[in-house]
N, C-alpha and C positions, 0 to 999 in steps of 0.2 A: 504409564499412559500420560503422564504430565509432559513428556517430550513431544506429544502431538499438539498440545495447546497453541504454541506460537504459530505453527503452520496453519492450523484450522482458523485461528483468529485472523491471519493475514488473508486467507482465502475469503472469509466472510466480509472483511473490509473491502476487498476487491469487488465482490459481488454487490456490496452496498454502493460503491462508487459507480458501477455500471447502472444501477437502478435510479440514481439521481442525476444522471447526465443531462436530463432535460431542464433542470433548474440551476445547474452550475455551468461554468464555461466548458466548452467542448473538449478542451485539452485535459480535463480531469480524467478522460478515458485512459490517457497514458499512465496516470498514477494508479488507476484501477488495475490496469494490465500489469503494472509493476508489482503491486501487492499480490495479485493472483499468481504471477510467476514465482515470486519469492515464497509464497505459501507452499506451492508445489515443490520448489527446491528445498525448502526447510523440512518438509515432510520426508523427502527422500534422504536428506542428510541425517535427520533424526533417526530414521530406520537404520542407517549405516552406523552411526555413532552409538546409538543405544542409550543416550542420556541427554538431559537438558543442558544446553550450552547458552551462555548469555548473548553471544553474537546472533543466535537464531532469532531473537526478538529485537535486539538493539540496532543492528545495521539496517534491516529493511524499514524499521520504524523511523529512524533518523532521516534516511534518504527519501522515504515516501512523504514525510511531513514537510521536508524542505521543498520538494517538488510542489506540494499543495500550496505552500506559502508563496512560492515564485509565481505560480499560475494565478492565484487569487490576487496578488499584488499587481500583476500585469493587467488582469481584467479590470481591476479598480481604476488603474491609470487610464485605460481605454475609455471607460465610462465617464470619468472626470473630464477628459479632453473633448468629449462630444457636446 
């Protein structure tokens, strides 16, 4: 059952992102959708592979956090320029 944890974690992070969209920049929706889609994909891959693999957590986390950093940096620059 440990192979389900990365996918479930990613789906929960995606849902969390959808729930805070009112207090963060609107583009955070794309990151939330990324995590939700990756969570679903990882759950399907985990069911097929049958064991926990490092890429199941690493790839979605790195790309998702990179997207968050870019979005937040861009939003900060917009606020500073006003």
